[in-house]
PyMOL commands that place a pseudoatom at each C-alpha (Angstrom):
pseudoatom trace, name=CA, resn=MET, resi=1, chain=A, elem=C, hetatm=0, pos=[7.529, -11.990, 62.415]
pseudoatom trace, name=CA, resn=HIS, resi=2, chain=A, elem=C, hetatm=0, pos=[5.741, -8.660, 62.490]
pseudoatom trace, name=CA, resn=CYS, resi=3, chain=A, elem=C, hetatm=0, pos=[2.110, -8.552, 61.399]
pseudoatom trace, name=CA, resn=GLU, resi=4, chain=A, elem=C, hetatm=0, pos=[-0.439, -5.805, 61.082]
pseudoatom trace, name=CA, resn=THR, resi=5, chain=A, elem=C, hetatm=0, pos=[-3.788, -5.264, 59.454]
pseudoatom trace, name=CA, resn=ARG, resi=6, chain=A, elem=C, hetatm=0, pos=[-4.386, -2.229, 57.272]
pseudoatom trace, name=CA, resn=SER, resi=7, chain=A, elem=C, hetatm=0, pos=[-7.318, -0.995, 55.271]
pseudoatom trace, name=CA, resn=HIS, resi=8, chain=A, elem=C, hetatm=0, pos=[-7.181, -0.101, 51.568]
pseudoatom trace, name=CA, resn=HIS, resi=9, chain=A, elem=C, hetatm=0, pos=[-10.400, 1.688, 50.671]
pseudoatom trace, name=CA, resn=GLY, resi=10, chain=A, elem=C, hetatm=0, pos=[-12.460, -0.346, 53.135]
pseudoatom trace, name=CA, resn=ARG, resi=11, chain=A, elem=C, hetatm=0, pos=[-10.840, -3.740, 52.455]
pseudoatom trace, name=CA, resn=GLY, resi=12, chain=A, elem=C, hetatm=0, pos=[-8.803, -5.369, 55.202]
pseudoatom trace, name=CA, resn=SER, resi=13, chain=A, elem=C, hetatm=0, pos=[-5.264, -6.282, 54.294]
pseudoatom trace, name=CA, resn=HIS, resi=14, chain=A, elem=C, hetatm=0, pos=[-2.926, -8.582, 56.247]
pseudoatom trace, name=CA, resn=HIS, resi=15, chain=A, elem=C, hetatm=0, pos=[0.785, -7.745, 56.108]
pseudoatom trace, name=CA, resn=CYS, resi=16, chain=A, elem=C, hetatm=0, pos=[3.318, -10.047, 57.705]
pseudoatom trace, name=CA, resn=GLY, resi=17, chain=A, elem=C, hetatm=0, pos=[6.995, -10.865, 57.645]
pseudoatom trace, name=CA, resn=CYS, resi=18, chain=A, elem=C, hetatm=0, pos=[6.573, -13.313, 54.760]
pseudoatom trace, name=CA, resn=GLY, resi=19, chain=A, elem=C, hetatm=0, pos=[6.410, -10.309, 52.398]
pseudoatom trace, name=CA, resn=GLN, resi=20, chain=A, elem=C, hetatm=0, pos=[2.933, -11.037, 51.104]
pseudoatom trace, name=CA, resn=ASP, resi=21, chain=A, elem=C, hetatm=0, pos=[-0.097, -8.733, 51.099]
pseudoatom trace, name=CA, resn=HIS, resi=22, chain=A, elem=C, hetatm=0, pos=[-3.124, -10.835, 51.972]
pseudoatom trace, name=CA, resn=HIS, resi=23, chain=A, elem=C, hetatm=0, pos=[-6.381, -8.928, 51.461]
pseudoatom trace, name=CA, resn=GLY, resi=24, chain=A, elem=C, hetatm=0, pos=[-8.935, -9.985, 54.019]
pseudoatom trace, name=CA, resn=GLY, resi=25, chain=A, elem=C, hetatm=0, pos=[-7.032, -12.880, 55.557]
pseudoatom trace, name=CA, resn=SER, resi=26, chain=A, elem=C, hetatm=0, pos=[-3.915, -14.642, 56.679]
pseudoatom trace, name=CA, resn=CYS, resi=27, chain=A, elem=C, hetatm=0, pos=[-1.043, -15.990, 54.610]
pseudoatom trace, name=CA, resn=GLY, resi=28, chain=A, elem=C, hetatm=0, pos=[-0.788, -19.245, 56.531]
pseudoatom trace, name=CA, resn=CYS, resi=29, chain=A, elem=C, hetatm=0, pos=[2.870, -18.568, 57.397]
pseudoatom trace, name=CA, resn=GLY, resi=30, chain=A, elem=C, hetatm=0, pos=[2.142, -19.244, 61.056]
pseudoatom trace, name=CA, resn=CYS, resi=31, chain=A, elem=C, hetatm=0, pos=[2.592, -15.661, 62.182]
pseudoatom trace, name=CA, resn=GLY, resi=32, chain=A, elem=C, hetatm=0, pos=[-0.768, -15.762, 63.958]
pseudoatom trace, name=CA, resn=GLY, resi=33, chain=A, elem=C, hetatm=0, pos=[-2.051, -12.408, 62.755]
pseudoatom trace, name=CA, resn=GLY, resi=34, chain=A, elem=C, hetatm=0, pos=[-2.490, -10.991, 66.251]
pseudoatom trace, name=CA, resn=PHE, resi=35, chain=A, elem=C, hetatm=0, pos=[-4.115, -7.670, 67.011]
pseudoatom trace, name=CA, resn=GLY, resi=36, chain=A, elem=C, hetatm=0, pos=[-4.983, -5.561, 63.977]
pseudoatom trace, name=CA, resn=ARG, resi=37, chain=A, elem=C, hetatm=0, pos=[-5.504, -1.821, 64.179]
pseudoatom trace, name=CA, resn=ARG, resi=38, chain=A, elem=C, hetatm=0, pos=[-8.746, -0.523, 62.740]
pseudoatom trace, name=CA, resn=PHE, resi=39, chain=A, elem=C, hetatm=0, pos=[-7.887, 3.179, 62.539]
pseudoatom trace, name=CA, resn=LEU, resi=40, chain=A, elem=C, hetatm=0, pos=[-4.885, 4.951, 61.050]
pseudoatom trace, name=CA, resn=THR, resi=41, chain=A, elem=C, hetatm=0, pos=[-3.548, 8.392, 61.809]
pseudoatom trace, name=CA, resn=LYS, resi=42, chain=A, elem=C, hetatm=0, pos=[-3.810, 11.035, 59.105]
pseudoatom trace, name=CA, resn=GLU, resi=43, chain=A, elem=C, hetatm=0, pos=[-0.081, 10.702, 58.391]
pseudoatom trace, name=CA, resn=GLU, resi=44, chain=A, elem=C, hetatm=0, pos=[-0.333, 6.893, 58.123]
pseudoatom trace, name=CA, resn=LYS, resi=45, chain=A, elem=C, hetatm=0, pos=[-3.281, 7.151, 55.749]
pseudoatom trace, name=CA, resn=ILE, resi=46, chain=A, elem=C, hetatm=0, pos=[-1.437, 9.669, 53.546]
pseudoatom trace, name=CA, resn=ALA, resi=47, chain=A, elem=C, hetatm=0, pos=[1.640, 7.415, 53.419]
pseudoatom trace, name=CA, resn=GLU, resi=48, chain=A, elem=C, hetatm=0, pos=[-0.537, 4.409, 52.577]
pseudoatom trace, name=CA, resn=LEU, resi=49, chain=A, elem=C, hetatm=0, pos=[-2.318, 6.285, 49.779]
pseudoatom trace, name=CA, resn=GLN, resi=50, chain=A, elem=C, hetatm=0, pos=[1.007, 7.521, 48.388]
pseudoatom trace, name=CA, resn=GLU, resi=51, chain=A, elem=C, hetatm=0, pos=[2.298, 3.941, 48.313]
pseudoatom trace, name=CA, resn=TYR, resi=52, chain=A, elem=C, hetatm=0, pos=[-0.937, 2.817, 46.642]
pseudoatom trace, name=CA, resn=LEU, resi=53, chain=A, elem=C, hetatm=0, pos=[-0.590, 5.565, 43.990]
pseudoatom trace, name=CA, resn=GLU, resi=54, chain=A, elem=C, hetatm=0, pos=[3.036, 4.604, 43.337]
pseudoatom trace, name=CA, resn=ASN, resi=55, chain=A, elem=C, hetatm=0, pos=[2.011, 0.982, 42.827]
pseudoatom trace, name=CA, resn=LEU, resi=56, chain=A, elem=C, hetatm=0, pos=[-0.756, 2.030, 40.420]
pseudoatom trace, name=CA, resn=GLN, resi=57, chain=A, elem=C, hetatm=0, pos=[1.703, 4.150, 38.440]
pseudoatom trace, name=CA, resn=LYS, resi=58, chain=A, elem=C, hetatm=0, pos=[4.147, 1.241, 38.201]
pseudoatom trace, name=CA, resn=GLU, resi=59, chain=A, elem=C, hetatm=0, pos=[1.351, -1.061, 37.070]
pseudoatom trace, name=CA, resn=ALA, resi=60, chain=A, elem=C, hetatm=0, pos=[0.266, 1.444, 34.394]
pseudoatom trace, name=CA, resn=GLN, resi=61, chain=A, elem=C, hetatm=0, pos=[3.858, 1.686, 33.134]
pseudoatom trace, name=CA, resn=ALA, resi=62, chain=A, elem=C, hetatm=0, pos=[4.113, -2.120, 32.961]
pseudoatom trace, name=CA, resn=VAL, resi=63, chain=A, elem=C, hetatm=0, pos=[0.847, -2.299, 31.001]
pseudoatom trace, name=CA, resn=GLN, resi=64, chain=A, elem=C, hetatm=0, pos=[2.111, 0.332, 28.553]
pseudoatom trace, name=CA, resn=GLU, resi=65, chain=A, elem=C, hetatm=0, pos=[5.351, -1.621, 28.056]
pseudoatom trace, name=CA, resn=HIS, resi=66, chain=A, elem=C, hetatm=0, pos=[3.417, -4.838, 27.525]
pseudoatom trace, name=CA, resn=ILE, resi=67, chain=A, elem=C, hetatm=0, pos=[1.159, -3.186, 24.935]
pseudoatom trace, name=CA, resn=ALA, resi=68, chain=A, elem=C, hetatm=0, pos=[4.195, -1.764, 23.109]
pseudoatom trace, name=CA, resn=LYS, resi=69, chain=A, elem=C, hetatm=0, pos=[5.846, -5.184, 23.071]
pseudoatom trace, name=CA, resn=LEU, resi=70, chain=A, elem=C, hetatm=0, pos=[2.707, -6.824, 21.693]
pseudoatom trace, name=CA, resn=GLN, resi=71, chain=A, elem=C, hetatm=0, pos=[2.391, -4.177, 18.976]
pseudoatom trace, name=CA, resn=GLU, resi=72, chain=A, elem=C, hetatm=0, pos=[5.954, -4.911, 17.768]
pseudoatom trace, name=CA, resn=LYS, resi=73, chain=A, elem=C, hetatm=0, pos=[4.952, -8.362, 16.592]
for i in range(1, 73): cmd.bond("trace and resi %d" % i, "trace and resi %d" % (i + 1))
show_as sticks, trace
zoom trace
């Protein structure tokens, strides 16, 4: 499995082959964690922030849909 550590706004995040995002720790899948990079290139940081923004936008859409569904009742 492939593992790496990333930083989201100063918080460590463990990504491994199990598909989970484990902020500040390991998933316990036995991947071992290994070496984690502390610094990202400018391009990597931009890509990470774009992914973060996309996830926020999807979450906002889901909240809006949930509110609309609750208001129907």
